[in-house]
N, C-alpha and C positions, 0 to 999 in steps of 0.2 A: 535696224541688229536686235535681237533675242539676246536676253541673258543666258548663259549657258546652264543646261542643265547637270553635269556632269561635275558630282562632289567633289572628285579628285583633283580638277584642273583650279587655278588661280581664280577666284573671285573679284580679284582687283584688276585684273586685266582690261586694258581700254578697250580689246577690241569686243569685250563682252558685257560693257556698258547697257545697260536695261534703258531706253530712250521710252518719255512720254507720249502713247500715244495721238494725244490731244492737247491741239499747238494751242487752240485759244479758252487757254486756263485765264486764272486772276493777273498772273506778273505780267503775262502780253497783253492784257489789255492794261493793265495800269502803266503800262510804259509809254501804250498811245497815246497816254494824259500830258507825257513829259513832251518840250520840247528839245533841239538839239543841244544848247545849253544845260539844260536840267539834264539831261539824260549823261551828258559830259561830265560834269560835278557827281551823279550817281556814280560813275564807271570808276573815277577820280576819288571819292570815297572809298568805295569798296574794294580798290584793286589790291591793295598787299594782302586783301584774306584770297582774294581771287585767284591771284598768282597760285596760293597753297590748294582750293580747292579744287581746282581743277589740272593739279598733278597727274593724277592717276587716269585723267580723261584726252589728255593732251590731244594724241592725236584725233580721235573722234570729235572733238570741238573744231579741229583742223581740217579736218574732214567737210564738214557742213559748210564752213564759211569757204571753202574750195567750190565746194558744189552749188553754192550760191554768186559765184565768181567773186569774192570778196579776196580771196588769196590765189596767186597762181601756184600753177606745179613748182616751179622751184622753190617756192616759200613753202607749200605743204613740207613740201623734200627736205627742208631745213628743220622745219620742226621735230619731223618723224626721227631725222638723223639724230639729232639731240636726246630725243628721248631714247631712241635704241643704244644708244652709247652710256645709259643710265644716268644723264644729265636731265631727268625729269622739272629740277627747278629752272634752271637754264632751258627750257623748250617753255615753260608755262610763262616765262618773263619775254622770253623773244615775241612769241604767240601775242602778248597784251602789249608791247612795244610797238607790232606792227599794226594792231586795230587800233590803236590812239593815234598813230601818223595818218592812217585812210579817210579817218573823218567820220562822220556823223553816221550815214548809212550801215559802214562797216560797225562800229559799236553798237548799233540798232538790231541788226544779224545774228552781232556774237552772242546779246542777251535772248535771243530769244532761241538761238543752240541752246543755250545756258537749259530754259526752261524743256527742251527736249531731253537733255540729258541729266536731271536734277537727280532722278530715283537710284541712279547707278553711281551718284557721286555724293555720300554724305555731307560732305562740310559744303558744297555748294546747294543744295539743297536746303541747310539750316539757313545760307544766307538769302536765300529769296523766298524761304518762308518768313522771315524778320521783314523782308521789304512788303509782303503780304499783310501781316500786321502792324507796318506802319503807315500804310493806306497810302490814297494818291496827292499828299500834300508833298510838292516837291522840297517845300522850302526845310523841311527837317534835315536833308543832307547839305544846304548853300551855307549850314550857318555855323556849324560845328566848330570846323577848323580854325576858329574867333583868332584875329590876330591880339596880342597884346595892347592893353589899352594904355592910355598916354599915363606915365607915371607921373604926380604933381612935383614940380623939381623939388618942394624940401624934403621930397621923401628918396630922392635919387642916392643923395650920400647915405644916408641908414640903408639903402639895398647894397649898394655898392661894399659897405663895411658888414652888411650881414654875408653877402657872398664871398667874400674875402674869410671871413673868419671858419664857414661852413666847407669852404676851401681848405685852408691849412687845416681843419678837425677831421677832411678826410680822405685827404691825397695819399695816405702812407696806409698800410698794414703792418700790423705787429704780429710776430709772429713765434711762438715760442721753439727754441732749436734744443734744449736738453742740454747743450753743451756747456763746459763752463766757461770755456774764452767768450762765446757769442752767444748768451742766454736768450737774447731777444733778437730776430732781424728784422729788419725795417727796410721795405719794401715802396715802392711807388704802386699807387694800385691801380695806374693804368698800365703798369707792366705785368702786375703779378694775377689782374684777374681774369678768370677763366668765366667765360659764357656760361650758362646754364641752360638746361632746355626749362622753357617754362610754357605750361599748356592752358587755355584758357576754359578750363573749368575744371571741376575739382571730380577727384573722383571716389567712390564708394568707400567711407572710411575705414566698412570690413574688409578691404584691399589692401590699405596702408596698415601692415604690422608693426612690430617692433621694426626699427630701422634695420636691425643686424637679420633680420628674418625677411625683410624685402629682398628680391631677387635682383641677382646680379645679371647674370645671360639671359633669364628669363624677363627679367624686366628689359632687358633690353632690347628682346622680341615683345614683350608687350608694348610696347612704345613703338617700334617698328611694324609691327600690325596699326594700331590704333590711331598713332602719331599720323600716318600714312593714309589711311582710312576717313578717319572720322576728327580724331582731336587735334585743334589748330595751334599754334605756334602764336606766341604773345611776346612780344617786346615791350620792354618796360617802359618804353615811351609811348605805348599805345594802352595802357592801363586807363589813362583820361583822353576826352577830346576826341576819339576814332569810334569807328564803327561797333566796337568791341564793347564803348563805353555809353553807348547813345541810348539816352530815354525821354520817355513821352516827358516826364517831369521836368520841370526846367529849377527844381531846387536846388540842384548841384549832382557830384557821382560821385559813391566812396566804392572803393576796391578790397579785395579783401584776398590776400595772397596765403598759402596753404605750403608747409614742408616740414617734413622728418626733421628729427634734431641734426645740426650739423652739415644740415644740407643748403645753405648759403643765403636763409634769410636776412639774416641781419648784414651780410655782404652787400646782399644786393641793395638794402637798403641806403648802404655808404656808397653805393655807384649811383643811383637813383639822387641823392643829396649832391655828391660832387658832379655829376653832370650836366644837375640844375644848376650848379654856384659857377661853373663854369662857360656857360651859355651854351651846351651840347641838344639839350631838350625843355620841353613845357617851356617856350620862350611866351605864352600868355599867363605865365605863373608868375607874381611880383613876388611871392615872399613865402619860402617852405621852414615850417615848424613842427622839428621831429622828436619824438620824445620815443622813450623807452618802458614798458609797462613796467620793470622792475624797479625803476627810478619813482616811476607814480606811486609805488607803497608805499615809498617813505612819508609822504604826503598824510599826515592823519587828522590834519582840522580842514574845514571847509576853506574854498576858492572861488574865486572866480576866475576866468580865461586868461583877462587881463593879467593878475597877479602869477599862472601860470606859467605864461609866456614870459613874464619879467622876472620870473624866478632862474628861468634857464638861459632867457635872452635878452640880459639887462640892459645891454644898451640901447633896447626900443625907447627907453625913456617917457617921454608924454605924447608919441605920436600915433600910437596904436589907435585913438580915434579916428586919426586920418586913414591905417589900414584897413579899419571896419569896414569903411564907404564903400569896399570895393572886392567884397566876400568871392565872387567869381575870380581872383586874383591870388586867391589862398590855396595851398597846399598844405592838409595835416596828415604827420605819417608817426601812426602809434606803430610801436615793434614788439611783439611777443604778449599776444592776447594770454597765452598760457600762461604769464608768468604774473599774472595781475591778480594779488590776492582777495579784491571785491569781486564781489559776481554783475555780471551788465544781462539785467534780462529785459532783452527787446519784447517779448511776450506780455510782458508786463500792464496791463494796461493805465494803473495808477500813472504812468510816467504820463500820460497823456491828457489828465483829468484831475491828477493833486497838484495843486504850487509849490509842493515841498518837493515834489520829485522833477518840477519843470523848471528849464535852462534855457531861456530863449534870448539873453542877453548878456553880451560881454562884459558886464558889468556885475551880472547876479552872482549870488553867492550861495555856492552848492557845494555839495559832494563830488571829488575828482572823476568818480565811475559817473554821474549825471552829466560833466561836461564832455564825457566821451561819448556817452548814448547820443546829447544835443546835436554834436556835431555830426557823429555816424548819420542819424536818422535826420540832418538837415535840417534842427527847428534853430540850431544855433548856429548865426549866418549862414541860413540858405544861398547855396549857390557855390557856397567852398567844396573844395575836392578833397577827399580822406582818402589815404590809404591803410590799412592795418594786417598786420602779419599775424599768423599764429601757427601752433603747432594742429595734426588734424585731431588731434584726440578733446581740442578744445573748440572745434568748429563751429559746432553744433549751438554753441553761444548766439551765433552770430546767423544761423537759422531764418530768425524770422526779423532779421535786420534790412534796411535799407539798400541791400547792396545792388550794384551797378554790373560790378566785374569779378568774376569767380576765376580765381589761376593758382595753377600749384605747379612749385618746383620739382621737375624730376629728378636733377643733377647731372650728373656725367653719363654722356650715352657716348659709345664709339671712339674715334681719337681722341675728344675732349678728355679722356681718360689719361691718354698716355702724355698729354699735351701740360696736365696739369704734372705730373713727373716731370717735363722736360723744364719747368718752369721750376721745381721743387730744389732738385739738384745741378750746380753749375756745371759738374763734372758730364757730360753727354755720355759719357758710356758707362757712367756709373747707374743713371737715369735708365738704359737701355736694360741693362743689367737687373736692377730692382724689376723694371715693368715686365719682362720675361719670364722672373720666377713668379711671379705676381700671377701673370698670363695663365702660366700652366700648372696653376693650383686653383680651381675653381672655389675652393673653401674663402681662398684669399680674394681670389677675382671677383667675386661675389659683391665683397664690400665697396668695389671702388665707383660705384655710381654717387659715391657721398664722399662730398672735397675733406670732411672733418676723418673720414677715415682713410683716405688716402695720404693724409697728413700724418697716420700715427702709423701706416705702413711705412711712408717716408722713415719718421723718426726710428723704428724699428727694426725697418731689413737695412737701412743704407751703409752701418756699419760692416755688414758682414761681406761690403762690397767694395769699403774702401779701405779697410784694416786686415792686413797679411793675420798678425795672431788670432783672427777670428777664424779663419778658413777650416780650421778645424774642427769649430762648430757645426753642429746641425742645423741647417737655415732654418726657420721656423715652417710649419707646414696645416699647424691646427692654428684654432683663435687666440686659444688657452697660450701656447707659445708666444704668438703674437706680443701678446698683451704681456705674458711675464719678460720676454725682451725691452719693451717701450719702459717698464718698469725699473728692469735693470741698468738699463742706460743711462736712468735719471741716477737711482742710484752710485752707480762707477762715476759718475761727472760730478756727483755733488755728496756722497755719502759720507765724506766725514767733516760736513759740518755740521752735524748732531751729532751727540752723545752717544745716544741708542733708539736708529733709526726703526726697531723692532718695535717699541711701544708706543712710537709714533703712529706707525703704521694700523697698529690696534685700535687706539683709539680714534685714527681715520676712519679706519672701513669699520668701526660699531656705530660711525656717527653716518656713513655711506650709507650701510644697510640699513638702519633708520629708513633714509630717505629712501631707498628701494621701495620699503616695506607700504612707506605711506606716498609713494611718487611725487616725492620730493627732491628740486633739484637745484633751488636757491637757500645757500645757508647766510647765515648771518653774523656776526660776535656773540651773540649767545646761543646759538648752536655749539658754538666750538668750544666755547666756554666749559657748555653745559660738559663736554665730553672732555674734558680736563685739556685743549690743546688752547694755548696762548696764540690771541691773534698775533702778535708783534712777530711770533716765529712764521708766518708768510710773508713776512715783508722782503725777504730775500732767501736763497739758498734753494733746496731742493722741491721745499713744501712749495715754493713760488708754481714749481712746474707741475703739481699735484692737484691742487685747487687755485684757479685762477680770481684773481680781487680785483674786484669791480669797483673802483672809487666813484660814487657818486657824490653829489653836491651835500646830502644830507649824510648819507649813511656809507658802510661799505658792504659787500655785498659777495659771497663765494660760489663759484661751479665749480664742478670738476669738468675739464677739458672737453668732455664728450661722456652721457649717459653710461656707456659702455665702460669707461674706463672707472666712473663713481661703481659699477657693479662688477669690477674685476677688484676693486678694492676693498669693495663688502665679502667678496668671495675668500679673498687673501686673507682677512682677519679671522677667517675660522677656522686656521691653520696657525694663528701664533697665537690663541688664545687658552690661558692657562687653565689647569682644573676639570673639574667634572662634566664639563658642558656636554648637553646631550644635544650632539649635532645631528643622528639617527631622526629626532622627534623635531628639530629645529628643517630638514630636509623636505619631512614627508608633511611638516605645515604649507609650508612654500607651493611644496608641489602640487599641493589641494587647491592652490587659488586658481581659481577658471580663464581673471584675465591676461592670463601670460606675464606678468609683471616680471616673479618669478624666473622664466625660463632661461632669458640667459643668464643668471648667477648661477642657476644650477648646473651649467655647461660649463663655467668658471671653474664652481668646485670640483666637478666630477675632472676635469682639464688639472686640476692641480694637483690631484692624488697623483699621478705622472712625475717619475722624475727628472722628464726632458726638462718640463715647463717648472716643476722647483727648483731644481738643482741651481740654476743662476742666481735667483730670488737668496735663497739659504747664504750665498755666498755674501751677502751685506746681513740678514734678517736673522743667519745662525739655522740651524735645521728646523722643519716644520715637527710638530707634534706627531708622532709614528702612530700613538693612539687615533687622534682623529684622520690621519690618513687611513690606516686598517678600516673604518668605521666608515668615512664615506665609500671605501672601494663594495664593504657588506651591503651599505646601502642600493649602490647601483645593479648589486650583486641579485639584491632580490625583487628591486623595481625591475628589471628585464624579465625576469621568474615569473614575475607577477603578471607583466604584461604579454608573455611571448605568443600564449596562447588566448589570447583574448582580442581578437579583432574583428568582433562583428558588428561595429558601429564606426562611423568616420572618426567618433570621440576617440576609440580605440585605437586604432590606425594611427591617429594623429600621436598619443599615448605613446605608443609602442615607436615610433620613426625618431621621437625625443628621447627614448630610453639610446637608440642607437648613437643618438647624437653624442648622449655623454660616452658610452665607451668608444666613440672616436675621439673624442677628446682627450678620453685619457689615454690612450695610447698602448692598453695595458693586454698584451695579448693572452695572458693567463687569464683575467678576466673574462673576457669575449668570449673564448671557447670554452669556461667555463658555462656561461650562461647561452650560447647559440652554437656552441660546438657542436652538439648535439641534433641540430633543427632538422626536420626534413622537408617542413612545407613553409612558405612565403607569402601571404596574399593581401595585396593591397590595392585589389580590384575597386576601381573607383573613385580611388584617392589620388587627384593631382600629387606628383612628384616634382618638385624641383628639381635644376640640375643639380646644385649642394645637396639636396636628399640624397639622389644617385650616386654621387659620391661616398655620401654615408654610408650608404645600403652596401655598395662596391667593398668596403672595407671590411664591412662584418663579415657580406659572403667570402671573402677573402681567409677570413679566419675560422670559417663554416665548412669542414668537410665531408657532412651528411645530407647537406640540401638534393633535395630530387625533387623537388614541385617548386617553380617562381612564378606566381600570376600577378602580373602587371597590367591587365587587362582595364585598358579606359582610364590612364596614369596620366598619359599623353608626358612622357617623357621628352617625345621626340630625338633627334640625331645627336642634339648634346647631350640628353641625359643618357643614349644609349653609350657615348663615346667615353662617359665615368663607369660603365659598369661592365662594355666590353670584354675587359680581363678576367672578369670572374664567373662569365656567364656561361663557361663549355662545363664548369661543375653540375650543372642543373640535367635532371632528365627530360623535364615536363617544362616548356616556359611557354606561358601565355604574354605575346603583346601584342594582342586585338587592340586597332584602334589609338596608336599612339604616334601617329603620324611622324614615319620612321624617315617615310621618303627613299628614294634610291641609295641616297651616301647612308643614310642607316645600314639597309642588307649590307653595303658595301664592307662597312666594318662586322656588321655580325657575322657575314660570311666567313672573314679572317677568323673571327671568334671560335667556329664551329669548325677551322682547320685547325686550332693548336692540338696538338700530341696531348692527348689524355681526354680528347672530349668525349663529353656523356649524351650528349643531346640527344633524343629519341624523337620525342615529339615538339613540333613547333606552329607556333598558331601566330602567323602574321595578317589575320585577315583586317579589311577597312586600314590600309596604310598607305595611301597613294603611291602605291607601287608602279611600273612603268618597265616597259619592256626594257630599256635601260638597265636595267639589275639582273636579266636574265642568266646574262653570262655567271655574277657573282653567284645567285642561285643554284645554278646547274652542278655549281665548281663542290656543293657538297653533297651531292647526289650520293658519294661512294663514300659515302661516313659512318656513322652511328643513327647516321636519319632514317626512322620508318614512317611518322607521321608531318603532314606539310600542309598548312592547312594557308592557300593564297587567294580565299575566296573575299567578292569585293573589292578589288584590285582593278588596275587598268592594264596588264599587261599585254593584252590581244594578241593577236595571232603570229605577229612575228616574237615575241617573247615566250610562244608554248614551242614557236618553233625550235627554239634553241634550248628549252629545255629539255625536249623528246629526244633531242640527242643526246643530254645526261640520262633519259630513261632506258637507253638500250645499254648502257655502261653496261659489264657486267658485275661489278661491284655495287650498284644500286639496288637497296636494301628498303626503297618508299613502299611500304604494306599503303598505306592512305594517302588520297591525294586530292585536293580541294580545290578546284579551279572556277567554282561558280561565281558569277556576277562579274566577268573579266576581258568583255566587249569581244568575244571570239566569236569567229563565225566560220562559214563551210570552208575557208581558205587553208586553216589548219587542221582538219578532221584527219585528213590522208596521214600530215606526219605524226598523226598521233596513235591512227591504228599500226602505222609502220612502227615506230618506236615498241610499241607494248605489243608485238607481236613475238618478241623474243624475251620482253618482260617475264621476271620469272619471281616476282616478290609482292607485286600490287593486287591488293583483296577488294579495295575501296576507293571506287572514280567517280567525285562530282561534277560532273557541265552543265549545271542547272543555271538558269538568270541569265545564259548568252542568248547568241542568236542564230543559232544551228537549223537549219529547212531542212526538207528531203531531200535535197544534193549531198547533205552528209549521210545518209541514212547507209547508203552501201561500207564509206567507210566504217562507221560506226559499227555495225553489224559484223563486219571482219576482226574488229579490232575487239567487242564479246567472245568470236566463237576462238580467236586465235590466242587471246589470253586466259593461259588455261587458270592460273589463280586466281582470277576477278571472280568475287561471289556479288558485289553489288556496283550497281552503275546509277546513277542519279541524274535524270535528265528531263528534271521538271522546268517550264516555265522557259522553253526555248520556241520554236517557230514553225514547227511540223505539222505538216496537216493531219486529220484523221488516218489518212492512209498510213502515214509514213511511223506517227505512234503506235500503227498494229504489227508494221514490219519487224519495228524494233520488240512490242512486247510479248510477239510471238519465239524470240529466244529464250523465253524466262524455262521454259521446262527443257530445252536441253542438254544441260547441264545441272549436276545437283546439287542443289543450294544455291543456284545462280539467282537472285534478286533484280528487273530491270525496273526504276521506276518512273515513270512519266507525270 
């Protein structure tokens, strides 16, 4: 099989998987050194990963096994039938089961098949490279899944007590509800826990923006594309003692799991501890010790590992000396590296050479950071396993660490989102209504990959679908409106518990703003007192809903339920501040920060200038300062005006897009019309726009009646982005959509937009959009409108597509003047149709047919086309397959009509 060169076709199709022409490669040679039992162990060892790795090429593997008489025709058909029904997971699982049943020869042929197909299957190639790197010693695979070593009898009681205590600590989830009757709901973890998608490596940190900016539908598409082709999913029980974590070093295994705030890192840790305590995972682990870095912050003295464990697990008493004797049976978990106040520098060589930094004994007294460092680096209790979780922002601290497995939590995808809402609401009718509203709103849907956002959405939107008196209110459609109703619901249920909620919100907001400025998310009693907030206020009432109190053994810390709630409260405080505070100076200074820390804060400030967002809060907090609202609106106005003509660089395009987000959040029609109402040209060429960006751009264009030219060349908006824009595109005269991967479904949407009454589009550029003959009917339907220039170059319309377009070109209402069909795989088969259609056309002036496959057989038809289409002044026929004679016959027509140009 050869790899398909057509860029318009799906490169993941297994029928086009490229095979390695050299079967006598290193892996094949390695396999000859394995006896049947060793090969069985190797296959068993990699089986879970192989199942993922061959999903995209399962029919190719099956074909090779059938060709070698390993599979029967019937078995091959069963594999391919499952695949054709979309059940690739079941198909690859079935194939591996068949091979394992058939014995050693089948396994050997299967591995030889893998070698042939590796270059078309990135996950498979990764596994084979690992095998090559690990060399010919098969023992490396035989001793990994070690059984639990026997526990001394005097430790059995301690282990049972430890497991029982951990089970009780982790078996329930506490969820705030902001309801006065039931402020906290307690669920069984196994009933409420929703599985998250975790991948076995970490994406570039530059891809992980502020978690609210991380893409929703785009995130899902990224996951579908890369997870299916390249990224391996990893289960929590595979973080240690699996093929993911295998190292040549025998000193132990460390894993790092990354994820944005609210994605579920701490809940994942809770589930790991619960599953171990109930005997579901890691039977080889005898004791698990779990710590939160925020708790370790409270230890301000030197410490040894013995006392650290006894501090959190005092019932271990005098038996720890026995526990140390089998470090391979220990798992240490450290949750929230980003919250640790002490820096751990893994690149600091002094830790390896200077005694005061070294911690190699559990009884050794040192700093807590040295203990953590030494466990991760396996200098302390070598052989133990260590798990660290962190936000992406702190992940660089571990770059030089001895990490065996890097993983990232991607969050919810597909039906996992819907499953969360089904578990959140007891009434499934309410669940369906809330999810439908979210799914229909791109701005809200983009938040749903994150469990914390789903929680906020549930709390804010639920009352609109459960309380009859709320139906007259507009359901939130902007992020600011959503958070406004989230706070409103807290105030409604708890507002009478405190005399002046406005004063409390002002103080809390000032603290929140300082936190955003300093990238601080954990607060202590001292921080509250600094802002005249009494810690005792947070023991009950509505303040408990705004700031979560975490009681540790030594002290108390507070965090907002989510960073975005902290940012919203910080923005809200700006409208409650009395006096002559210069809000415009504050906004300009925040806007000048280039690391994006204020980006969401600024959107919330712009949004709170809107009556729709302010009104529900003013019911409890009294009216916002009118002067502040006016100054915010003025700042946004000047910001948009300053950016609208400055789009030369990627940074300037990003800044312009941010100002459009401010306009969207403000929902201020007069402001939008005053700033963008007279804009004639918008250019985002080469700047990737997410679906949420397209939704915001659609809002702006909807308020702009003068737009003439919209350039989205190379913005990769795809069909999802186009869907957000389709209702406003008819306003443009010139629309450039080159290289956006719109596909046939995108053209279907676009053609509907062009058939709106009042459509002004004259020039439409759809070059390089993976179009096929399936969209020809939709394209043909717009030929009798305002359209004069149509570029369809570098697509895959083929002869059948052009034949359908030819029918529309005959139409008396067709106004097409310039038509580009270059690079569309056209052959002699469609030449007659084009010639016939254009013989009666009275509008076409320019026709481009270059880079196709016309031969001398088409010359008579093309000559007739040139001679009978009297308006034609230019025909481009370069890069076809004409002979010299054929070219001369066509060129000779150049002088037959004044101004006619034939380019060969």
